[in-house]
N, C-alpha and C positions, 0 to 999 in steps of 0.2 A: 732345486736343489732342498737337502736335508740338515740341519745342522751348517748351512755352508757348506755341504759335499755332493757335487755331482753324481748321479746314482743310474747305472742302466739294469736292468733285470734282466735273467734268463729263465723261461720257466719250462722245467721238461716234462714234456706234454709227447713223450714214444711209448708210452710205457702198451705191452703189447695184452695187458691184464690176461693172463690165461685163465687165473683164477677163480674170474671174474664171467668166464663161456656159463651161456652160451649169449650171454648180454653184450661181448666182444665177438663176437663171430664176424661182425660185420662192420665196427668199429672201434677205436680206442677206448683205452680206460676213462680217460678226462673228457670224449666226448657222450660218455655214458648218462643219459635221462637221472635226473635227480630232484625230488619233491614234482608242484606242480609244472613248473615251465623254466626250469633251469639244467644248467648239465654240470658234471662234476668238479669242470674249469673253471668255470665263473665263481668259484671261490675267489681262489688264485688270485684272477684277475682282479674279479672285485676288491681283494684286499691290499693289493696294488695300487689300483685306480684313489682309492681311498685315502690312502697313506702317502698319495701326491708324487707316485712314482709312475710315469708317464713314459717312458722309452722303454719300451716291453719286446723283446723276442721272442719268437712261440717256436720250443725246437720239436719237432714232428718225425713219426718216421711208420709205426704200423698203422695202416688202416687208416690214412689220416684225412681220406677225403669229408667224411661225415664233418669233421672237427673244423677241418677248412673252412666250409660251408659254413658254421654254427659262427666262426669268426668273422667270416665276411658279414653275415647279417647283421651281428650284435657288439660286433666290438669296432667299431669306428670310428678311428679318431678323429678331430678336425684337423683336414688338412693345410689349416691355415694358422695355426699353431707349430713351429718347428719342436721338433723330437717329440711330438706327443702323438704315438704310433705304439696297436700290439702286430708286429709283423709276424706269419708263417713263413717260419724258415724249416726245409726239409733236410737231408745231406747234402752236403755241398760235395764231398768228395775230393777237395782239394790238394788231399793228400797220398790218395790212393783211389781205388775203387771200393772201399771197405763202406757200411751203413756205419751210423754210430756204434761204437762196441761197447760202450756204456756211459754211465751219465757223465763223469768226468771228460770221455772220448768227442762226446758231441759240443760242449764247453770247447776242447782244444782248435774243434773241427771248424770252431768261428770265432778262432781267435783273431780272423781281421775285422769282426765286427768292434771287439776291443779296439784295436788300434784306431777304427773309425769313428767310435763314440767320444774316445777319448775320458773314459768317465774316472772319478777318482777311488769310486765304492763298487760294486758289482754284488746283486744279490742273486743269488742261486735258489730255485723255490720250485717244491715239488707239486704237479699239476691235477695227484688225486686221492686230496682230504679233500674233506669238510670240516671249514672251522673258520672265524673271526679274530683275525690280527692285525694290529697297529706296528706296520712294518717300523715309521717314526721311531719307536720306544725302542727296539730292540737296535737298530742302528745308531742310536744314542750312546745305547749300552757300550755297542760297537768301539763309536771313540771314545767315552770315558775311561775305556778302561784301556784303552791304546791296545785294543788284539788287533792280530793278522790276517783272523779269520775267527769268527763268530757264529756259531752251534745253536738252533731254537734245539729246547732240549724242555723234556717232561716225564715224572715219574709212571712206571711202568709195572704190573704185577710182575712181582719175577717166573712167573709160567709163561707169560709171551716172550721173554728176551729172547727166543728163537725168531723174531718176526722183525728185531729191531735191532740198529747200530745201536750198542751200549757203549753209555762215557763214567768214565770215572774221572772224578775233580779232586785238586787238591779244597784248601777250608777258603780260598778265593775266587774260588770258581774256575782257575786255569783246566784247564784239559791236559789228565796226564797218561791217561792209555783211551783209544777207540777200536772197540772189538766189531764187526761187524756179523751181524746176526751170531752170539752163541749159544752154541747149549744151554748154559748157564753162566751164572753172573752172581757177586755175591751183591749183599743188599745194601745200599745206601745209608750212610749214618743215619740215625734219626727216624727213615723209614723201613722197619724192617717188612717183608715181602715185596720190598718193592724196588726197582734198579731204575737210573738214570739214563733214558732213549734220546734220541737224534730224531726231530721229527724229521730230517732230511732238509732244513732249510736254513739257509747259509748267506752271510755276509762278510765279504773279503775285501781286502783294500787292495787295488787294480793290478796295481805294480804285482806283487807278492802274488796272486792267485795266476800271473803268465808264469810266472817263474816257479809255480807250482805245476802248472800243468805240464808246458814245457819238460822237469822232471820228469812228470811221470810216466809222460809219453814216451821219454826216451829207454825208462826201466820197463815196458810193456803195463804201465799201472792203467785202467781205464775207466775207474771206478771212485767216487768221492770217499765211501766209506769205507771201501776196501782198499783203497791204495792211496788217494790222494793227501784224505786228514787224517790217515795214521804218523803220514811221513812228516805232514808238516807240526801233527802235535809235539813231534820229537825236537823240532828245530825252527820254529817259531810260537809266537803265543796266541794259541786257540783258545777261548775262554766259550765257553757253555752258557744262554741265554736262558734263565728260566722262565717256560711260558707260561707258568700261571701268575708272574707279575702284571706281565701284561693286563692292561686297562680299556676299557670296554663302554664308551657309553650309551644308554638307552638299553642296560642287559636286567633282564626283569628278575625278581629274590628268586623266582620259584627254577629259573636255566641255571642247568650246570655250568659254573665255573670254571673258566678255561675251554671250554668243548673243544674238543680233536679228534675226530675218526677217521682212519687209514680204511676207505670202502675195498678194500682190494679182493675179499671175499664176497661169495655170493652172500652169507648170512650177514656179516657186517656193513655192506649196503643194505639189504633189508631191514635189518634194525634202526640205523644211522635215517631210514626216510619216517620211520615210526618216532622216531627223537625227536623229528619238526612235527608232531600231528597231538591232538589234543588240546581240552582247554592248560593245559600247564606243561607245556612241553621242555623238553632237555634244550632244547635247540629253537631257539621260535625265528624264522624264517622274516620275520617282516621289524626290522629295526630301522627308523627314518634316521638316529645319525651314523647307521654303516649300513645300507642297503648291500643285498646280493644282489647285482643289476644281470639283466637275463634277456632274452630275445623281445624286440617288442612284437605284440601279440593284437595283430585288427579282428581275430576271432571275437564271435559275438556274446555274448554273458552265457553261462550254467543255465539248462531250463529244466527244472523240476517239476514232471507234470502230476505224479502221487508217488506214495512212498513212506518207508522207512528209512530216516536216515541220521548215523548217530557217529558222532567223531570222526568225520570225513573230511578231505581236502579236494575240491571239486574245482578242474582245471576250467578254460575259457571253452566253451561249443559244448559242454560235456547236455547229453541228455539223459534223462532216467526218467523211464516212464512204468511206473505203480511197480519199482522195485524198492529192495532193503540191500543198504549199504551199510555196512558197519565197521569203521577202525579200519578203513583204507583209502590211498590215495587214488585220483580216478586225473590222468592228467589232459590234455587239448583233444578234443572233440569223440571222446568215449562216449558209447552209447549204449545202455542198459537197460535192456527191453521188460516188458511187462513179466511180472515173478519170476525175474531170475533177482539170488541173493551173492552178492561180492561182499565178505567178510575176510580182514586181516589181510587185505593184498593188494598190490600193485599194477595197476592197470595202465599201460603206456599209449600213447599218443593211437587216436585213430583205430582203436582197437570196439569190438562188440562183440558186448555179452548178449546171447541168444535168448529167445524167451524161453523163461523154466530153467536155466542153465545156473549152477550152483559154484562157485569159484572161492575155496579157502586156504588159506593159506600160501598165498602164490605169489609170482610176478609173471604176470604176460604183457610182453614186448611189443611194440608198434606193430599196427596193422596186422593182429589175429581177430578171426571169427570163431568166437565160439559158438560153438551148434546149439541148437534151443535143446532144451534137456540134458547136455552135456553136465559131471562133474567132474571138476579137478580140485585135487584136493583132500577127500575122499576116503582111496583109498591109494595109498603111495606105490603098495606092488603093481597095481595096475597103471599108476601115473606114470614108473618107473622105466614100464616098456614105452613111452612115446616122448616121455619129457626127461629133461635132467631133473635132479633129486639133491639138491643142499646136503652138508652133515647135519642141518640140523632138521630137514624134513620139508624145507619151503621148493615147491613145485615151482620150476622156468619155462614159461613155453617161448621158446625162442622168437624174432623177428618175424612174421609172416608165417610162421609156423603152422597156420589153424587156417586152411584156404576158405572164401565163403561157399 
C-alpha cells in the first residue's frame, strides 16, 4: 500500500534491442549485463522493491530465456508473504495467436491479471533504463493532482527529440499534447534548446487504464506512446511528473542529479557503464539507502598477482597476471594474462584476454578468448572485417565469437 492505495506493477521487458546488436544476438535488451554483476532489468526491479511495490509482473517476449533464468536466480520474493512476487509473463495469446503487438497490447493481453489482483493503481515501467527513482513520490503526485494517468518526464536536448515521446503541458503540468518520436519539437518555456520527454514510466488509475486499453484495442492501437496516451490526454486528466524533483537519499554531491539513461544503443550503453566508474562517478552503483540488487554471487574474490591498475571495476573471480588495466570494467571470472593491456573497455563474464593481447575501447561479451598478441580497437578497418563497430568507434565482440 502506498498512500493508502494498492499498487500492481507491469514491467515491459520484451524489447528486442536491435540497436544493441550483437549484445542482443542471444538475449533480450533487459538481460544485457551492466557494470560488475548486474543486468539492465535490475534497475527497474530495484526501484519497485525499494519503493515497497512487491506485486510485479515482468512481461517478456524476445529471446527471453536468459532473462527468465536471471529472474529465477536473483528475484525470488518470499513465498510466505502474499502479494510479494516477481512473476515472468510471456505472451498468453488469450485473444488470438499474436505475440505482443506493442507496449499497450502487452498489458491488454494481460487484463485478467488486473482483474485477479484488483489494484487501485497500476504502474507500467520500462526495463531498459539506468536510474534510481522513488516511485512513492510519483504516486503521491498522481494522487495529489487527482490524475487519471501520470507520465514521468524530464528535459532532453532538442536534437534528441526523435528518440522520445515529447510532451507539451500547461502551466499546471497537465499534458495537452503527446507526440511519439517527432522529427522536431518546440522548446520548453524557460528551457531553450530542450523539450520535455516521456521516460516511458506511467502511473494509472486501474479502472481508467482498463477502459483506455479496451478503447485503444478496438481502434487497432497497440502502443502507449503512439495511441493510448495521446487519446487519454484528450479526454482524461493526464499529468507530467517532473523526474528532476524526485529526491533520493545517499546521492553524493559529485553525482549527476536525476541521472537517467536510455541504454538502447551500443554507444549509450558503453557511456553509461563508464558513468559508474572512477573516483567521482556520475552514477554511483553503491548507495546503502537505495541499493541496486543483483544476483547473489558465491564466486571468490578477485585476485591481482601483479600489474598496473587504474580506475577499474573488478568483478568477483577476476584474475590479473602482470597486466595493465586502465579505465575498464571487468565482470565475473575474467582472466587477463601476463603482458596484456585492457584500456577503456568492458570485458564480460568468463572471457580471457590472452598473453600480450591489447584491447582498447571495446566491449568483449561473455565467453570469449582473445588470443595471445591480438589487438582489438587499434585498427578499426581491420576490426570491421571481424567485429561490429558502433557509430563512435566502439568495437563489439559478440558472445563466444572468439573461441579458444
